[in-house]
C-alpha positions as CSV (number, residue, x, y, z in Angstrom):
1,M,0.3,0.2,0.0
2,L,1.2,3.2,-0.9
3,Q,0.4,6.3,1.1
4,C,1.7,9.1,-0.4
5,A,5.0,8.7,0.5
6,P,7.5,11.8,-0.1
7,S,9.3,10.1,-2.6
8,F,6.4,9.1,-4.3
9,V,5.0,12.4,-4.5
10,A,8.4,13.9,-5.7
11,T,8.2,11.7,-8.5
12,M,5.0,13.4,-9.4
13,A,6.4,16.4,-10.8
14,L,8.2,14.4,-13.5
15,R,4.8,13.3,-14.8
16,S,4.2,15.7,-17.8
17,L,7.4,14.7,-19.4
18,A,6.6,10.9,-18.7
19,H,3.4,11.5,-20.5
20,R,5.1,12.9,-23.6
21,T,6.9,9.8,-23.4
22,L,4.0,7.7,-23.3
23,L,2.5,9.3,-26.3
24,V,5.9,8.3,-28.2
25,V,5.7,4.7,-26.8
26,S,2.1,4.6,-27.8
27,L,2.7,5.1,-31.5
28,L,5.6,2.9,-31.2
29,L,3.4,0.2,-29.8
30,G,0.7,0.5,-32.3
31,V,-2.4,1.6,-30.0
32,V,-5.4,1.3,-32.2
33,P,-8.0,3.7,-30.9
34,V,-11.9,2.1,-31.8
35,R,-13.1,4.6,-34.5
36,A,-15.5,7.2,-33.2
37,Q,-18.1,6.4,-36.0
38,S,-18.3,2.6,-35.3
39,G,-20.1,2.6,-32.1
40,W,-20.1,-0.8,-30.4
41,A,-17.8,-3.1,-32.0
42,S,-17.8,-6.8,-30.9
43,L,-14.0,-8.1,-29.5
44,W,-15.2,-11.6,-30.0
45,N,-16.8,-12.9,-33.3
46,G,-18.7,-15.5,-31.8
47,K,-17.1,-18.5,-33.7
48,D,-13.3,-18.8,-32.8
49,L,-10.6,-16.8,-30.7
50,D,-9.5,-14.5,-33.9
51,G,-8.2,-11.4,-32.4
52,W,-7.2,-12.9,-29.2
53,T,-3.8,-14.7,-28.1
54,T,-3.3,-17.4,-25.3
55,W,-0.5,-17.7,-22.7
56,M,-0.2,-20.4,-19.8
57,R,2.4,-20.9,-17.1
58,Q,3.5,-24.3,-15.9
59,P,0.2,-26.6,-15.2
60,E,-0.4,-28.3,-11.8
61,R,1.2,-31.5,-11.2
62,S,-2.5,-33.1,-11.6
63,S,-2.6,-31.9,-15.3
64,E,-1.1,-34.3,-18.3
65,V,0.9,-32.3,-20.9
66,P,3.1,-34.7,-23.1
67,G,6.1,-33.4,-23.6
68,L,6.3,-30.8,-21.3
69,K,9.3,-31.2,-18.6
70,R,9.1,-32.4,-15.1
71,D,11.2,-32.9,-12.2
72,A,11.4,-36.1,-10.4
73,D,8.5,-35.1,-7.9
74,G,6.3,-34.6,-10.7
75,K,6.4,-30.9,-11.0
76,Y,6.5,-29.1,-14.5
77,L,9.7,-27.1,-14.9
78,E,8.3,-24.8,-17.7
79,A,5.7,-22.6,-19.0
80,I,3.1,-24.2,-21.7
81,G,3.8,-20.6,-23.1
82,S,2.3,-18.5,-25.8
83,G,0.0,-19.7,-28.7
84,R,-0.4,-23.4,-27.5
85,D,-3.1,-24.8,-25.7
86,P,-3.0,-28.8,-25.2
87,L,-5.5,-28.9,-22.5
88,H,-8.1,-26.7,-24.5
89,V,-8.5,-24.4,-21.5
90,F,-9.4,-21.4,-23.8
91,T,-12.4,-22.8,-26.1
92,V,-15.4,-22.0,-27.6
93,V,-18.7,-23.2,-26.8
94,R,-21.7,-23.3,-29.4
95,D,-24.6,-23.6,-27.0
96,V,-24.5,-22.2,-23.0
97,D,-28.0,-21.4,-22.6
98,G,-28.8,-20.9,-26.2
99,R,-26.1,-18.7,-27.2
100,P,-22.1,-19.2,-28.5
101,A,-19.7,-18.1,-25.6
102,I,-16.2,-18.2,-24.8
103,R,-15.0,-21.0,-22.0
104,I,-12.1,-21.0,-19.8
105,S,-11.8,-24.1,-18.1
106,G,-9.5,-22.4,-15.7
107,E,-7.2,-25.8,-15.7
108,V,-4.0,-23.8,-15.9
109,F,-3.4,-20.4,-14.7
110,G,-3.2,-17.8,-18.0
111,E,-4.5,-15.3,-20.1
112,L,-6.6,-14.7,-23.1
113,R,-5.1,-11.3,-24.6
114,T,-6.4,-9.1,-27.2
115,T,-4.0,-8.3,-30.2
116,R,-4.8,-5.3,-30.3
117,V,-4.3,-2.1,-27.9
118,F,-7.0,0.3,-26.6
119,K,-7.5,3.6,-25.2
120,D,-10.3,5.9,-24.2
121,Y,-13.0,3.3,-24.2
122,H,-15.9,1.7,-23.1
123,L,-16.0,-2.0,-22.5
124,K,-18.9,-4.3,-21.7
125,L,-19.2,-8.2,-21.3
126,Q,-21.2,-11.3,-19.4
127,F,-19.8,-13.8,-17.6
128,K,-21.2,-16.9,-15.9
129,W,-19.6,-19.4,-13.5
130,G,-19.3,-23.0,-14.4
131,S,-19.0,-26.1,-12.3
132,R,-15.4,-27.1,-12.6
133,K,-12.4,-26.2,-10.0
134,W,-8.9,-26.8,-10.4
135,A,-5.8,-27.1,-8.1
136,P,-4.7,-25.3,-6.2
137,R,-8.0,-23.6,-5.9
138,D,-10.3,-26.4,-5.8
139,K,-10.9,-26.5,-2.3
140,P,-15.1,-26.2,-1.6
141,E,-14.4,-23.1,0.3
142,T,-12.3,-21.6,-2.4
143,P,-14.3,-18.9,-4.4
144,R,-14.2,-19.3,-8.2
145,D,-11.9,-16.8,-9.9
146,S,-11.3,-14.9,-13.0
147,G,-10.4,-11.4,-13.8
148,L,-10.3,-8.2,-16.2
149,L,-7.0,-6.9,-16.7
150,Y,-6.6,-3.6,-18.5
151,H,-4.1,-1.1,-19.4
152,V,-1.8,-4.1,-20.0
153,H,1.8,-3.1,-20.3
154,A,4.2,-6.1,-20.3
155,P,4.7,-9.0,-22.7
156,P,3.3,-12.3,-21.4
157,G,5.2,-14.0,-19.0
158,A,7.5,-11.1,-18.1
159,E,9.6,-10.8,-15.2
160,G,8.5,-14.4,-14.3
161,R,4.8,-13.0,-13.4
162,T,1.9,-15.0,-14.0
163,W,-0.1,-11.7,-14.7
164,A,1.4,-9.0,-16.4
165,R,1.8,-5.3,-15.2
166,S,-1.8,-4.0,-15.6
167,I,-4.9,-2.9,-13.3
168,E,-7.4,-5.6,-12.7
169,L,-11.1,-5.6,-12.3
170,Q,-11.5,-8.5,-10.4
171,I,-13.9,-11.0,-11.3
172,Q,-14.2,-13.7,-8.6
173,E,-17.1,-14.8,-6.7
174,H,-18.4,-12.1,-3.9
175,D,-15.7,-9.9,-5.2
176,V,-16.4,-8.6,-8.8
177,G,-15.5,-5.1,-9.3
178,D,-12.7,-5.1,-6.9
179,L,-9.3,-3.6,-7.6
180,Y,-6.0,-5.1,-8.2
181,A,-3.2,-2.8,-9.3
182,I,-0.8,-5.8,-10.6
183,G,2.7,-4.4,-10.7
184,S,1.2,-0.9,-11.3
185,V,-0.2,2.1,-9.2
186,I,-3.7,3.7,-9.1
187,A,-5.6,6.2,-6.7
188,V,-9.2,5.2,-5.3
189,R,-11.0,7.2,-2.7
190,A,-11.1,4.7,0.0
191,R,-11.6,4.1,3.9
192,P,-9.7,1.3,5.7
193,R,-12.0,-1.5,7.4
194,A,-11.7,-1.5,10.9
195,G,-9.7,-4.5,12.4
196,T,-8.6,-5.6,9.2
197,A,-5.8,-4.6,6.2
198,L,-8.5,-4.1,3.7
199,Y,-9.7,-0.7,2.2
200,D,-13.1,-0.4,0.8
201,Y,-13.9,2.0,-2.0
202,D,-15.8,5.2,-0.6
203,P,-16.7,8.3,-2.5
204,G,-16.2,10.4,0.4
205,G,-13.1,8.5,1.6
206,E,-9.3,9.8,1.3
207,W,-7.5,9.5,-2.2
208,T,-5.2,6.4,-1.4
209,F,-2.7,4.8,-3.8
210,F,-2.7,1.1,-4.1
211,S,0.1,-1.2,-5.6
212,Q,0.1,-5.1,-5.7
213,S,4.1,-4.5,-5.4
214,Q,7.2,-5.3,-2.5
215,G,4.2,-7.6,-0.7
216,A,1.5,-5.3,-0.8
217,S,-1.8,-6.8,-2.0
218,G,-2.9,-3.9,-4.2
219,R,-6.5,-4.4,-3.2
220,C,-9.4,-2.1,-2.8
221,V,-12.8,-3.6,-2.3
222,K,-15.5,-2.6,-4.3
223,Q,-18.7,-0.9,-2.7
224,P,-21.6,-2.0,-2.8
225,D,-21.8,-5.7,-3.8
226,N,-24.3,-6.0,-6.7
227,E,-23.2,-9.4,-8.1
228,K,-25.9,-11.9,-8.8
229,P,-25.6,-15.4,-7.2
230,T,-23.4,-18.0,-9.0
231,G,-24.9,-19.8,-11.7
232,E,-26.7,-16.6,-13.2
233,W,-25.1,-14.4,-15.9
234,N,-23.6,-11.0,-14.7
235,S,-22.8,-7.8,-16.5
236,V,-19.3,-6.2,-16.3
237,E,-18.5,-2.7,-17.8
238,L,-15.0,-0.7,-17.6
239,V,-14.9,2.6,-18.6
240,A,-11.4,3.9,-19.2
241,F,-10.9,7.6,-20.3
242,G,-7.7,9.4,-20.0
243,E,-6.7,9.0,-16.4
244,D,-9.8,7.9,-14.8
245,A,-11.5,4.3,-14.7
246,I,-14.7,3.2,-13.5
247,H,-15.8,-0.4,-12.4
248,I,-19.4,-0.9,-13.3
249,V,-21.4,-4.4,-12.0
250,N,-24.8,-5.1,-13.4
251,G,-25.5,-1.5,-14.2
252,T,-23.9,-0.2,-10.9
253,V,-21.0,2.0,-10.3
254,V,-18.9,0.1,-7.6
255,M,-15.6,2.0,-8.1
256,R,-14.0,4.8,-9.6
257,L,-10.3,5.2,-10.2
258,H,-7.7,7.8,-11.1
259,G,-4.1,8.3,-12.1
260,P,-3.0,5.1,-13.3
261,L,1.1,4.7,-13.6
262,R,3.4,2.1,-14.2
263,I,6.4,1.5,-12.2
264,D,8.7,-0.5,-14.5
265,G,10.9,2.5,-15.6
266,D,13.0,4.8,-14.1
267,V,10.2,7.1,-13.0
268,P,6.4,6.5,-12.4
269,A,4.6,7.3,-16.0
270,P,0.9,7.5,-16.6
271,V,-0.3,4.3,-18.5
272,T,-3.8,4.8,-19.8
273,A,-3.3,2.3,-23.0
274,G,-3.0,-1.3,-23.1
275,Q,-4.4,-4.7,-24.0
276,I,-7.1,-6.3,-22.2
277,I,-6.9,-9.8,-20.8
278,L,-9.3,-12.6,-19.4
279,Q,-7.8,-14.7,-16.8
280,S,-7.7,-18.2,-16.4
281,E,-7.5,-18.8,-12.6
282,G,-8.6,-22.4,-11.2
283,A,-12.3,-22.1,-12.2
284,E,-14.3,-22.6,-15.4
285,V,-16.3,-19.4,-16.7
286,F,-18.0,-18.5,-19.6
287,Y,-17.6,-15.2,-21.3
288,R,-20.2,-13.5,-23.8
289,D,-21.2,-10.3,-25.6
290,I,-17.7,-8.7,-25.2
291,A,-17.8,-5.4,-26.9
292,I,-16.3,-2.1,-27.1
293,R,-17.1,1.5,-27.9
294,P,-15.0,4.6,-28.5
295,I,-15.5,7.5,-26.0
296,T,-14.5,11.3,-25.9
297,A,-15.9,11.6,-22.3
298,I,-16.9,9.7,-19.5
299,P,-20.6,8.3,-20.4
300,A,-23.4,10.5,-19.1
301,E,-24.8,7.7,-17.3
302,F,-21.8,6.9,-15.4
303,A,-20.5,10.6,-14.7
304,V,-20.4,12.0,-11.1
305,K,-23.5,14.1,-11.0
């Protein structure tokens, strides 16, 4: 947890220069803004995974992947890697409640990542939990877990990380809409929860910086809880505009965030564009109706009144 430490505040004076640097980097990375005249555009064609890439870390011992190296105890020594899916973790199912969906089995921790980079957008999708759970998150009391990562700014598996540096809109049973700042920094108005190490989102709270780094959790808990029961379809929306982000669950704003920073360089720098990732994290989950539209301002229905 970063609480406006003096060294952090001092770096903020460099943000103007860093912002100009980011613009150049964005051009080099090929940031693809969605065209304003197109309105909503589907991020999934309903037939295959064209437009997305996969990457997975090493499987658990219980999984069987022929040709993947193990040690004497059966522990896998290498990741499955990019563009390989021998266990069919990421597939398209033609009929889930009468419609096609992306199925993420959860058997291996990994990512389904857009090939495109996005900036200034409104994203929406629906998800529904399946029944299957996998080690090491297969205990009855362990919540089913996935996640939506945005402003992704690292390649798959970089620095030995399972999850690329990014901002996460958590998709986990009972926690949909939470923040995890994965190897990054972002500010949320929040209040500490009495008697715990947790922070809760509170529009009237103090701006607090969150970062999942140096042992900190980087987590802020959404408010209110607007998740539907397991087995029902939930709607998740993300508004990412400039330095602002909004997490929306079933039509209700559950968190507002500001000032995302990447912290993998010489000084912190704004990160307001990136690829989008859906996680495989030990639980079967289905996604559908994944769509995105460009925005030139925060949509009126989600703007602060």
